[in-house]
C-alpha positions as CSV (number, residue, x, y, z in Angstrom):
1,M,-18.2,15.5,-2.8
2,E,-14.7,16.1,-4.1
3,L,-13.6,19.4,-2.2
4,V,-10.0,19.4,-2.6
5,Y,-9.0,17.0,-5.7
6,P,-10.6,19.5,-8.5
7,P,-9.0,22.7,-7.1
8,V,-5.5,20.8,-6.8
9,V,-6.0,19.8,-10.5
10,G,-7.0,23.5,-11.6
11,L,-3.8,24.8,-9.6
12,A,-1.7,22.4,-11.5
13,K,-3.1,23.3,-14.9
14,T,-2.5,26.9,-14.2
15,M,1.2,26.1,-13.5
16,F,1.4,24.1,-16.7
17,R,0.2,27.2,-18.5
18,V,2.4,29.7,-16.7
19,L,5.7,27.5,-17.4
20,D,4.5,27.0,-20.9
21,N,4.8,23.2,-20.8
22,K,3.8,21.6,-24.1
23,I,1.7,18.7,-22.9
24,E,0.5,16.0,-25.3
25,V,-1.9,13.5,-24.2
26,Q,-2.2,10.2,-26.5
27,G,-4.7,7.4,-25.8
28,G,-6.9,9.2,-23.5
29,E,-10.0,7.4,-24.8
30,H,-8.3,4.4,-23.2
31,I,-9.4,5.7,-19.8
32,P,-12.9,4.3,-19.0
33,T,-15.6,7.0,-18.0
34,S,-16.9,4.9,-15.5
35,G,-16.0,2.0,-13.4
36,G,-12.8,0.8,-11.6
37,A,-9.4,0.4,-13.6
38,V,-5.8,0.2,-12.2
39,L,-3.6,2.9,-14.3
40,A,0.1,1.4,-14.2
41,S,3.1,4.1,-15.5
42,N,6.5,4.1,-15.7
43,H,8.4,6.1,-13.0
44,S,11.1,8.5,-13.9
45,S,10.2,11.6,-12.0
46,Y,9.0,12.8,-8.5
47,L,6.2,14.6,-10.3
48,D,4.9,11.5,-12.4
49,F,1.8,11.2,-10.5
50,I,0.7,14.9,-11.3
51,Y,0.9,14.2,-14.9
52,C,-0.4,10.8,-14.8
53,G,-3.6,12.2,-13.1
54,L,-3.7,14.9,-15.9
55,G,-3.8,11.9,-18.4
56,A,-7.3,10.8,-17.0
57,Q,-8.5,14.5,-17.4
58,P,-10.0,13.6,-21.0
59,S,-12.4,11.1,-19.5
60,K,-13.1,13.6,-16.5
61,R,-11.7,10.9,-14.0
62,L,-9.8,11.5,-10.8
63,V,-7.1,9.1,-10.1
64,R,-6.4,7.7,-6.6
65,F,-2.5,7.1,-6.6
66,M,-0.7,4.7,-4.2
67,A,2.2,6.3,-2.6
68,K,4.8,5.6,0.1
69,K,3.6,6.3,3.8
70,A,6.4,9.1,4.4
71,V,4.4,11.4,1.7
72,F,1.3,10.9,4.0
73,D,3.3,11.7,7.2
74,H,4.5,15.1,6.0
75,K,2.9,18.0,7.4
76,I,2.0,19.7,4.0
77,S,1.6,17.1,1.3
78,G,-0.2,14.7,4.1
79,P,-3.3,16.4,4.4
80,L,-3.7,17.0,1.0
81,M,-3.0,13.2,-0.1
82,R,-5.6,12.1,2.5
83,A,-8.0,14.5,1.2
84,M,-7.7,13.6,-2.2
85,K,-8.3,10.0,-1.3
86,H,-4.8,8.6,-2.3
87,I,-3.6,5.3,-0.6
88,P,-0.7,5.0,1.7
89,V,1.6,2.3,1.3
90,D,3.5,1.2,4.3
91,R,6.0,-1.3,2.9
92,K,6.3,-3.0,6.3
93,A,2.5,-3.9,6.1
94,G,1.6,-3.8,2.2
95,T,-1.7,-6.0,2.9
96,A,-3.7,-2.9,4.2
97,A,-2.9,-0.8,1.4
98,F,-3.6,-3.8,-1.3
99,R,-7.0,-4.3,0.4
100,E,-7.8,-0.3,0.6
101,A,-7.0,-0.5,-3.6
102,I,-9.1,-3.3,-4.0
103,E,-12.1,-1.6,-2.1
104,A,-11.5,1.4,-4.2
105,L,-11.4,-0.4,-7.4
106,R,-14.7,-2.0,-6.7
107,N,-16.1,1.1,-5.9
108,G,-15.4,2.2,-9.4
109,E,-12.5,4.1,-8.7
110,I,-9.3,4.5,-10.6
111,V,-6.1,3.6,-8.8
112,G,-2.7,4.8,-9.9
113,V,0.2,2.6,-9.5
114,F,4.1,2.7,-10.3
115,P,4.9,-1.0,-10.6
116,E,8.8,0.0,-10.6
117,A,8.1,1.1,-7.1
118,T,11.0,3.3,-7.1
119,I,12.3,5.9,-9.9
120,S,14.4,4.3,-12.9
121,E,17.7,6.2,-13.2
122,S,18.2,4.7,-16.5
123,F,14.8,6.2,-17.9
124,T,14.0,2.8,-19.1
125,I,11.4,0.4,-17.6
126,K,13.1,-1.5,-14.5
127,A,11.6,-4.9,-13.3
128,L,8.1,-4.7,-12.3
129,K,6.3,-5.7,-8.8
130,S,3.3,-7.9,-9.6
131,G,0.9,-5.8,-7.3
132,A,-0.7,-4.0,-10.4
133,A,-1.5,-7.1,-12.1
134,R,-2.9,-8.8,-8.9
135,M,-5.1,-5.6,-8.0
136,A,-6.5,-5.7,-11.6
137,Q,-7.3,-9.6,-11.5
138,E,-8.8,-9.6,-7.9
139,A,-11.1,-6.7,-8.3
140,G,-12.1,-7.7,-11.9
141,V,-11.2,-4.3,-13.5
142,P,-9.0,-3.4,-16.7
143,L,-5.3,-3.0,-16.3
144,I,-4.2,0.1,-18.4
145,P,-0.4,0.9,-19.3
146,M,0.7,4.5,-19.4
147,A,4.0,6.0,-20.0
148,V,5.0,9.6,-19.1
149,W,8.1,11.4,-20.5
150,G,9.5,14.9,-19.9
151,P,8.9,15.8,-16.1
152,H,12.3,13.8,-14.8
153,R,13.9,17.1,-16.5
154,L,12.2,19.1,-13.9
155,W,12.8,16.8,-10.8
156,T,14.2,13.5,-10.7
157,K,16.4,11.4,-8.5
158,G,20.0,12.5,-8.1
159,R,19.5,15.8,-9.9
160,K,18.7,19.4,-8.6
161,K,14.9,20.1,-9.1
162,E,13.9,22.9,-11.7
163,L,10.3,23.1,-10.9
164,T,10.3,26.7,-12.6
165,K,12.2,25.6,-15.8
166,R,9.9,26.8,-18.6
167,H,9.0,25.1,-22.3
168,V,9.7,21.6,-21.2
169,P,7.5,19.3,-23.2
170,V,5.6,16.4,-21.8
171,I,4.3,13.4,-23.4
172,I,1.6,11.3,-21.7
173,T,0.7,8.2,-23.8
174,I,-2.1,5.6,-22.3
175,G,-2.0,2.2,-24.1
176,E,-5.1,0.1,-24.6
177,P,-6.1,-2.2,-21.6
178,I,-4.3,-5.4,-21.3
179,Q,-6.1,-8.3,-22.2
180,M,-5.6,-11.2,-19.6
181,P,-5.4,-14.7,-20.9
182,D,-7.7,-16.8,-19.0
183,G,-5.7,-18.4,-16.2
184,A,-2.7,-16.1,-16.5
185,T,-1.0,-15.5,-13.2
186,P,-0.1,-12.3,-11.9
187,E,3.6,-12.7,-13.0
188,A,2.5,-13.5,-16.2
189,V,0.5,-10.5,-16.7
190,T,3.3,-8.3,-15.3
191,V,5.5,-9.6,-18.0
192,L,2.9,-8.4,-20.7
193,L,2.6,-5.2,-18.7
194,K,6.4,-4.7,-18.8
195,E,6.5,-5.1,-22.8
196,R,3.6,-2.8,-23.0
197,L,5.2,0.1,-20.9
198,T,8.6,-0.6,-22.8
199,T,6.8,0.1,-26.1
200,L,4.9,3.1,-24.8
201,L,7.8,4.7,-23.4
202,D,9.9,4.1,-26.3
203,E,7.4,5.6,-28.5
204,A,7.2,8.7,-26.4
205,Q,10.9,9.1,-26.1
206,R,11.3,8.9,-30.1
207,A,8.4,11.4,-30.4
208,Y,9.8,13.8,-27.9
209,P,10.1,17.1,-29.5
210,D,13.3,18.4,-27.8
211,K,16.9,17.3,-27.9
212,P,19.7,18.1,-25.4
213,A,21.1,21.4,-25.7
214,G,24.8,20.3,-25.6
215,E,27.0,17.5,-23.9
216,D,26.0,18.4,-20.5
217,D,22.4,18.4,-21.2
218,R,22.4,14.5,-22.4
219,W,22.0,13.3,-18.7
220,W,18.2,13.0,-19.6
221,L,18.2,10.7,-22.3
222,P,18.6,6.9,-21.8
223,A,22.0,5.3,-23.1
224,H,20.4,3.4,-26.0
225,L,19.4,6.8,-27.3
226,G,22.8,8.7,-26.8
227,G,22.3,9.8,-23.3
228,T,24.3,9.6,-20.4
229,A,21.8,8.2,-18.2
230,P,23.1,5.0,-16.2
231,L,22.6,1.6,-17.9
232,P,19.8,-0.3,-16.8
233,Q,20.8,-2.6,-13.9
234,P,19.8,-6.5,-13.9
235,Q,17.0,-6.9,-11.3
236,A,14.6,-9.8,-10.7
237,S,10.8,-9.0,-10.6
238,V,8.8,-9.8,-7.6
């Protein structure tokens, strides 16, 4: 029985209404109503997991997110994360987290992953880790790409958080499960995943209803769309 997760979801929805977030979920039908799946999202905000979880609500699913161990060590967030059955990742001992995620997937859970591993300050898709593809292949479950755009305006790396900022639109776009060719390596699937995430994020960014209020407000747009976010840095995939 889920005693903590549903009330947390309800509280989040109440906050969204109070702040008048204009949240749009596209592609919710791609989240399976039963069975395991890996949900792989871009990462541009400290709040992404909240909105990614919201994207699974049309299918009435709860997402078990993989998050760094420090979040679980915190005296406030730690008990909540454990009660919601999220999965701690200790980067010095990542095998344990991988095994826990595989077990959850085989038990029919949806596991949420941010394959960029860290927030993208350019607001484009960074090089991806191959863990999401490896988990989906080993557990024999769908790999579903998702793009979230908007929460970075509330709280992102290097910017003051504005959690009470009102009327911020959020677009959540969920793509079709990635069809994995027979014999494809996790690295090859990760290339496909990056292509799909890039397409979904670009669609969300171009459909976004808000525009910067002025020159100083262009920080939240990527450079290729006329914003002042840093240019993407070359980085090798792992």
